[in-house]
N, C-alpha and C positions, 0 to 999 in steps of 0.2 A: 504493500500500500504506500510505499515511499514515505512512511512515517509522517502523515499529515498532522497538523496541530490538533490537539484533543480538547474539544469544547465540552465543558461540564453541563450537566442537567441544570436547568434554571430552577428546578423545584427546591434545591438546597443552596444555590449560590447567588441568587439574585431576586430582588423584589420588583424588578422592572416590569412595566406593563407588557402585554402581548401585542397582537397585531392592531387592535383598535376596539371599537364598540362591539359588544357581543362576546368578548373574550371570556372564557370560562363559563358560558351559559349553556353549553351542551348538556343534555340529559342522557345518562346511560341507564336504560331500563333493565329490569331484571332479566327479560328475555335476551337482551344483547349480552349482558354479563355472563349468562349461562353458556354462551357460545364462545367465550374467550378462554384460552387454555389456562388451567389452574396452576400457574407457576408464579412465584414471587416476582420474577422479572417482568411479567406481563402486568401484574398489579401496579408496579411502580411506573412502568412506561405509560400505562393508561392514565395514571394520576398526573404525570407530567404533561401529557397531551391535553387533558381536560382543563388543566389549570391555566394554560397560556394560548390555546387555540380557540378561535371562534367556532361556534357550532357547525358552520358550513364545512370547515376544513376537518374538524373532528369527525363528523359523520362521513365525509368523503374517505378519510383514512380507514374507518371501520368497514365501509363498503369495499374498499380495495382489499382489505384483509380477507373478506369472505370470497371475493372473486379470485384472489391469488390462491387461497386454499383449494378452491375447485380446480384451478389450473395445475397445482402441484399434484393433485390426485389424478387428474387426467393424464399427465405425463409421468406419473409414478416417480415423483421427485422427493416424496416424503421419506423420512427416516424415523422409525422403521416403516416399511411399506404399509399402506392402509388397505387391509383386506376387505373392507366394507364394499369396495367397488370392484367388481370382477373384471379381469382383463378383457373379457368379451365385450363389456359395455364400453370400455375405453377404445377398443379397436374399431368399433362401429362408428365412433364419434371423432376419432383423432384426425380422420381425413379432412374434416371441416376446419381444422385449425393448423396453424403453422407449427411444425415440430422439426425444424431444420437440422439440428444436430443433437447428438446425445449430450447430456449435461457434462460440462468440464469443471463443475463446481460440486462441493459435497452435497449429498442429500441432506435436507434440512429437517430439524425438529419443528413442530407447530409453534412452540413458544418463541423460537428465533424468528420465524416468519412474521408472527404477530408484532414483535418489537420493530422489525424493519418496516412494516406497513403503518403502524400507528404513529411512528415518529418520522416517516419519510418526508413530511413537510414541516417539521418542527422548526427548522432553520428559517422559516419565513416570519417567525415571531420577532417583534421589534426588539426584544431582548438581545438579539444577535445582529442588530443593524450595523454595529461598529466592527464586527468580525469580517475581515476582508474576503474570506472564501465564499464561493457560491452557496446558496442555501442548501443545495443537495449535499455538498461536502460537509457543511456544518451539521446537518441532520445526521449524516453518517457518523460523524465524530461523537455526537451526543449518544447515539445508540451504542457505539463501540464501547464507550466508557461504562454504560449501564450493563451491557452484556458481560464485560470483563468483571465488573464488580460482583456479578452473580455466578462467576465461575464457569461461564460458557466456554467450551473448547475453542481454541484459536481459529481452527479452520472454519467453524460456523460463524465466528465473529467477523472474519474476513469476508465470508460470503455475504453477510448482512451489509457490511460496509460497501462492498461493490454494488450490491443491489440498489442501495439508496443513492449512492453517488452517481450511478448510471441511469437512473430511472427516467430521465428526460433526454436520453441519448438514443435517437432512432437508429435502428439497424445494428446496434451493438448488444444491448441487453438481451434482445430476442435470441441471439445466437449463443449465449452463454449457458442457458439452462438453469435448473435449480431455482433458488430464491431470487436470483438476478432476473431471470425470465419471468417468473411468477409475479413479482412486484410490477415489472414493466407492463405486462399484459393486464394485470389487475387495474392499473391506472388507466390504460388505454380503454379497457372495457367500460370503466365508469364514465369516461368522457366520450364514448361512442365511436372511437376510431378502431375498434377491434371487436369481433363477435363475442358476446358474453359467454360465460361457461355453459356447458350443456345443462338443460333443465334438471336432468337426473342428478346432477351434482350440487344443485343449489336449492332444491325444493325445501329443504329444512330451513333455509334462511330467506326464502323469497318474500314472505310477509314481513319479516323483520326489516329487510332492505327497503321494502316499499313504504311501510307505514311508520317505522320507528327511527329511520335514518334518512329524513327528507333531504333533498338536494339543496334547498334554500337558494342562495346565490353563489354557489361554489365557484363557478367560472369567473365571475366578476371579482369576488373577494380574494381568491387565490392569485389571480392575475394582477390585481392592484397591489397586493402585498409584495409580490416578487418585483414588480416594476418600481414601486416606491423605494425598495432597498437598492435597486440598481441605479436609480437616479441619484440617490444620496451618496452611494459608494460605488463608483464605476467598476471597481475590481470585482464586484459581485455579478456583473453583467458583461463578461467578455464577449468579443465578437465570435459568432458561430455558435453561441449557446442559446438555450431557450430564454433565460433571463435577458440576454442581449436582444433577442427578437422582440420581447415585450417592450423594452425601453425604446427601441427604434420605432416601433409602431406608435407608442405614445408620443414621441417627438414629431412623428409625421402627421399625427392627428391630435394635436393638443386640446382641442375642444370636444373631442369625442368622450361621452360619458357612459357608454355601454360597456359590454365585455371587451377587454383589450383586443384589438384586431390581430394581434400577434399570437393570441392564445391558441 
């Protein structure tokens, strides 16, 4: 990972505000909590996300986890393999989805995938406005610290870090497999640029996703948060990056008040 700077969780190191209005207002229902892995690292990661993210980004992160979990099962990337879904089911559906290469990253445990998903946008919180790295890298560093604190094996920590830092990089994450691919496809599925997981793999969560994790204004709030950071600190929005695209679109359309045209 080239030893990037390690940014600590804001839950214990800062009292700075989060993104803006609505921060910390997301509600986690009992039905949602029942679907989250019962591991202390998940409890802490959820508490961090809930405390500094607005409801729209918190709910997006949870939806991404459910979608990513289904993709992990579809491509048999979980460790240990989940026997609940027979290979015959996967084989009849896999042709509808990209599965270009075998995973070159470790098979992941569900609690590691959850941390990667729930914190993948945590770097957009204004607590991290002065940190020069892109929000994707900041998010990955926060998760890395948390996973290591809970004794997660280094290979799985590295996989989560790569998944988070690459989740806005088209054509790269999809080719790496494991948590890296699952997070990328989960994000794309939630934003409509990739087919959602097969119904057979999300029936348990369909009502939760639809009724308890509303979309709110996720595209606008996430795009505005990333763009604002990039305008304040150009190092966060280098050329060729998604944050850079958002900043350029804002400067090209300064009076536009809808969803950022670079989203």
